[in-house]
Biotite code that builds the C-alpha atoms (Angstrom):
import biotite.structure as struc

atoms = struc.array([
    struc.Atom([1.249, -10.669, 278.862], chain_id="A", res_id=1, res_name="UNK", atom_name="CA", element="C"),
    struc.Atom([-2.151, -9.115, 279.744], chain_id="A", res_id=2, res_name="UNK", atom_name="CA", element="C"),
    struc.Atom([-4.692, -7.755, 277.199], chain_id="A", res_id=3, res_name="UNK", atom_name="CA", element="C"),
    struc.Atom([-7.763, -5.767, 277.314], chain_id="A", res_id=4, res_name="UNK", atom_name="CA", element="C"),
    struc.Atom([-10.280, -8.232, 275.796], chain_id="A", res_id=5, res_name="UNK", atom_name="CA", element="C"),
    struc.Atom([-13.299, -6.056, 276.214], chain_id="A", res_id=6, res_name="UNK", atom_name="CA", element="C"),
    struc.Atom([-12.992, -4.999, 272.378], chain_id="A", res_id=7, res_name="UNK", atom_name="CA", element="C"),
    struc.Atom([-11.786, -8.470, 271.215], chain_id="A", res_id=8, res_name="UNK", atom_name="CA", element="C"),
    struc.Atom([-14.113, -10.505, 268.928], chain_id="A", res_id=9, res_name="UNK", atom_name="CA", element="C"),
    struc.Atom([-15.798, -13.287, 270.942], chain_id="A", res_id=10, res_name="UNK", atom_name="CA", element="C"),
    struc.Atom([-14.829, -15.896, 268.245], chain_id="A", res_id=11, res_name="UNK", atom_name="CA", element="C"),
    struc.Atom([-11.155, -14.845, 268.554], chain_id="A", res_id=12, res_name="UNK", atom_name="CA", element="C"),
    struc.Atom([-11.384, -15.011, 272.251], chain_id="A", res_id=13, res_name="UNK", atom_name="CA", element="C"),
    struc.Atom([-12.622, -18.575, 272.032], chain_id="A", res_id=14, res_name="UNK", atom_name="CA", element="C"),
    struc.Atom([-9.894, -19.543, 269.513], chain_id="A", res_id=15, res_name="UNK", atom_name="CA", element="C"),
    struc.Atom([-7.202, -17.921, 271.727], chain_id="A", res_id=16, res_name="UNK", atom_name="CA", element="C"),
    struc.Atom([-8.149, -18.630, 275.298], chain_id="A", res_id=17, res_name="UNK", atom_name="CA", element="C"),
    struc.Atom([-10.064, -21.956, 275.292], chain_id="A", res_id=18, res_name="UNK", atom_name="CA", element="C"),
    struc.Atom([-7.756, -25.052, 275.679], chain_id="A", res_id=19, res_name="UNK", atom_name="CA", element="C"),
    struc.Atom([-9.050, -26.542, 272.524], chain_id="A", res_id=20, res_name="UNK", atom_name="CA", element="C"),
    struc.Atom([-8.885, -23.317, 270.513], chain_id="A", res_id=21, res_name="UNK", atom_name="CA", element="C"),
    struc.Atom([-7.018, -23.303, 267.222], chain_id="A", res_id=22, res_name="UNK", atom_name="CA", element="C"),
    struc.Atom([-4.745, -20.307, 268.438], chain_id="A", res_id=23, res_name="UNK", atom_name="CA", element="C"),
    struc.Atom([-4.255, -21.470, 272.009], chain_id="A", res_id=24, res_name="UNK", atom_name="CA", element="C"),
    struc.Atom([-0.771, -22.848, 271.491], chain_id="A", res_id=25, res_name="UNK", atom_name="CA", element="C"),
    struc.Atom([0.026, -19.464, 270.004], chain_id="A", res_id=26, res_name="UNK", atom_name="CA", element="C"),
    struc.Atom([-1.153, -17.792, 273.080], chain_id="A", res_id=27, res_name="UNK", atom_name="CA", element="C"),
    struc.Atom([1.111, -19.934, 275.213], chain_id="A", res_id=28, res_name="UNK", atom_name="CA", element="C"),
    struc.Atom([4.058, -19.352, 273.136], chain_id="A", res_id=29, res_name="UNK", atom_name="CA", element="C"),
    struc.Atom([3.587, -15.592, 273.322], chain_id="A", res_id=30, res_name="UNK", atom_name="CA", element="C"),
    struc.Atom([3.486, -15.777, 277.025], chain_id="A", res_id=31, res_name="UNK", atom_name="CA", element="C"),
    struc.Atom([7.061, -17.199, 277.130], chain_id="A", res_id=32, res_name="UNK", atom_name="CA", element="C"),
    struc.Atom([8.438, -14.686, 274.516], chain_id="A", res_id=33, res_name="UNK", atom_name="CA", element="C"),
    struc.Atom([9.474, -11.424, 276.236], chain_id="A", res_id=34, res_name="UNK", atom_name="CA", element="C"),
    struc.Atom([10.076, -9.810, 272.614], chain_id="A", res_id=35, res_name="UNK", atom_name="CA", element="C"),
    struc.Atom([6.319, -10.201, 271.743], chain_id="A", res_id=36, res_name="UNK", atom_name="CA", element="C"),
    struc.Atom([3.620, -7.688, 272.533], chain_id="A", res_id=37, res_name="UNK", atom_name="CA", element="C"),
    struc.Atom([0.018, -7.682, 271.433], chain_id="A", res_id=38, res_name="UNK", atom_name="CA", element="C"),
    struc.Atom([-2.739, -5.058, 271.133], chain_id="A", res_id=39, res_name="UNK", atom_name="CA", element="C"),
    struc.Atom([-6.396, -5.473, 270.417], chain_id="A", res_id=40, res_name="UNK", atom_name="CA", element="C"),
    struc.Atom([-7.387, -3.210, 267.558], chain_id="A", res_id=41, res_name="UNK", atom_name="CA", element="C"),
    struc.Atom([-10.614, -3.330, 265.502], chain_id="A", res_id=42, res_name="UNK", atom_name="CA", element="C"),
    struc.Atom([-11.635, -6.572, 267.459], chain_id="A", res_id=43, res_name="UNK", atom_name="CA", element="C"),
    struc.Atom([-8.522, -8.270, 266.086], chain_id="A", res_id=44, res_name="UNK", atom_name="CA", element="C"),
    struc.Atom([-5.228, -9.247, 267.824], chain_id="A", res_id=45, res_name="UNK", atom_name="CA", element="C"),
    struc.Atom([-2.169, -7.462, 266.450], chain_id="A", res_id=46, res_name="UNK", atom_name="CA", element="C"),
    struc.Atom([0.984, -9.102, 267.366], chain_id="A", res_id=47, res_name="UNK", atom_name="CA", element="C"),
    struc.Atom([4.411, -7.241, 267.421], chain_id="A", res_id=48, res_name="UNK", atom_name="CA", element="C"),
    struc.Atom([8.067, -8.390, 267.857], chain_id="A", res_id=49, res_name="UNK", atom_name="CA", element="C"),
    struc.Atom([10.315, -5.568, 269.056], chain_id="A", res_id=50, res_name="UNK", atom_name="CA", element="C"),
    struc.Atom([7.910, -3.029, 267.935], chain_id="A", res_id=51, res_name="UNK", atom_name="CA", element="C"),
    struc.Atom([7.303, -4.391, 264.485], chain_id="A", res_id=52, res_name="UNK", atom_name="CA", element="C"),
    struc.Atom([4.000, -5.971, 263.517], chain_id="A", res_id=53, res_name="UNK", atom_name="CA", element="C"),
    struc.Atom([4.468, -9.592, 262.570], chain_id="A", res_id=54, res_name="UNK", atom_name="CA", element="C"),
    struc.Atom([0.866, -11.158, 262.742], chain_id="A", res_id=55, res_name="UNK", atom_name="CA", element="C"),
    struc.Atom([-2.741, -10.211, 262.865], chain_id="A", res_id=56, res_name="UNK", atom_name="CA", element="C"),
    struc.Atom([-5.393, -12.732, 264.266], chain_id="A", res_id=57, res_name="UNK", atom_name="CA", element="C"),
    struc.Atom([-9.149, -12.269, 263.599], chain_id="A", res_id=58, res_name="UNK", atom_name="CA", element="C"),
    struc.Atom([-12.017, -14.401, 264.862], chain_id="A", res_id=59, res_name="UNK", atom_name="CA", element="C"),
    struc.Atom([-13.656, -15.297, 261.505], chain_id="A", res_id=60, res_name="UNK", atom_name="CA", element="C"),
    struc.Atom([-11.013, -14.615, 258.910], chain_id="A", res_id=61, res_name="UNK", atom_name="CA", element="C"),
    struc.Atom([-7.785, -16.299, 258.108], chain_id="A", res_id=62, res_name="UNK", atom_name="CA", element="C"),
    struc.Atom([-4.587, -14.931, 260.104], chain_id="A", res_id=63, res_name="UNK", atom_name="CA", element="C"),
    struc.Atom([-2.762, -12.155, 258.206], chain_id="A", res_id=64, res_name="UNK", atom_name="CA", element="C"),
    struc.Atom([1.249, -12.653, 258.219], chain_id="A", res_id=65, res_name="UNK", atom_name="CA", element="C"),
    struc.Atom([2.797, -9.382, 258.020], chain_id="A", res_id=66, res_name="UNK", atom_name="CA", element="C"),
    struc.Atom([6.418, -10.440, 258.103], chain_id="A", res_id=67, res_name="UNK", atom_name="CA", element="C"),
    struc.Atom([8.103, -13.779, 258.630], chain_id="A", res_id=68, res_name="UNK", atom_name="CA", element="C"),
    struc.Atom([8.582, -14.632, 262.185], chain_id="A", res_id=69, res_name="UNK", atom_name="CA", element="C"),
    struc.Atom([8.924, -17.675, 264.490], chain_id="A", res_id=70, res_name="UNK", atom_name="CA", element="C"),
    struc.Atom([5.350, -17.012, 265.928], chain_id="A", res_id=71, res_name="UNK", atom_name="CA", element="C"),
    struc.Atom([3.892, -17.258, 262.509], chain_id="A", res_id=72, res_name="UNK", atom_name="CA", element="C"),
    struc.Atom([5.510, -20.758, 261.892], chain_id="A", res_id=73, res_name="UNK", atom_name="CA", element="C"),
    struc.Atom([3.179, -21.993, 264.910], chain_id="A", res_id=74, res_name="UNK", atom_name="CA", element="C"),
    struc.Atom([0.162, -21.380, 262.716], chain_id="A", res_id=75, res_name="UNK", atom_name="CA", element="C"),
    struc.Atom([0.865, -24.444, 260.626], chain_id="A", res_id=76, res_name="UNK", atom_name="CA", element="C"),
    struc.Atom([1.773, -26.680, 263.543], chain_id="A", res_id=77, res_name="UNK", atom_name="CA", element="C"),
    struc.Atom([-0.708, -28.597, 265.178], chain_id="A", res_id=78, res_name="UNK", atom_name="CA", element="C"),
    struc.Atom([-0.844, -28.304, 269.056], chain_id="A", res_id=79, res_name="UNK", atom_name="CA", element="C"),
])
């Protein structure tokens, strides 16, 4: 999965792409799931499964769960 990170919040980039970032384990799981897609909108990462939005990640605010999904379950797990 590739993303255009030019419009992504720098805080979110650190949380997602740094090895010690709180969302890094989510990013790795997304790489292995062909049903997931992601788009950067309004500096946030919107995650979709089969075209339906499931999760929104932001840099400084809490993640917003849109619908129950296995990727959302990873938010509560520690890497």
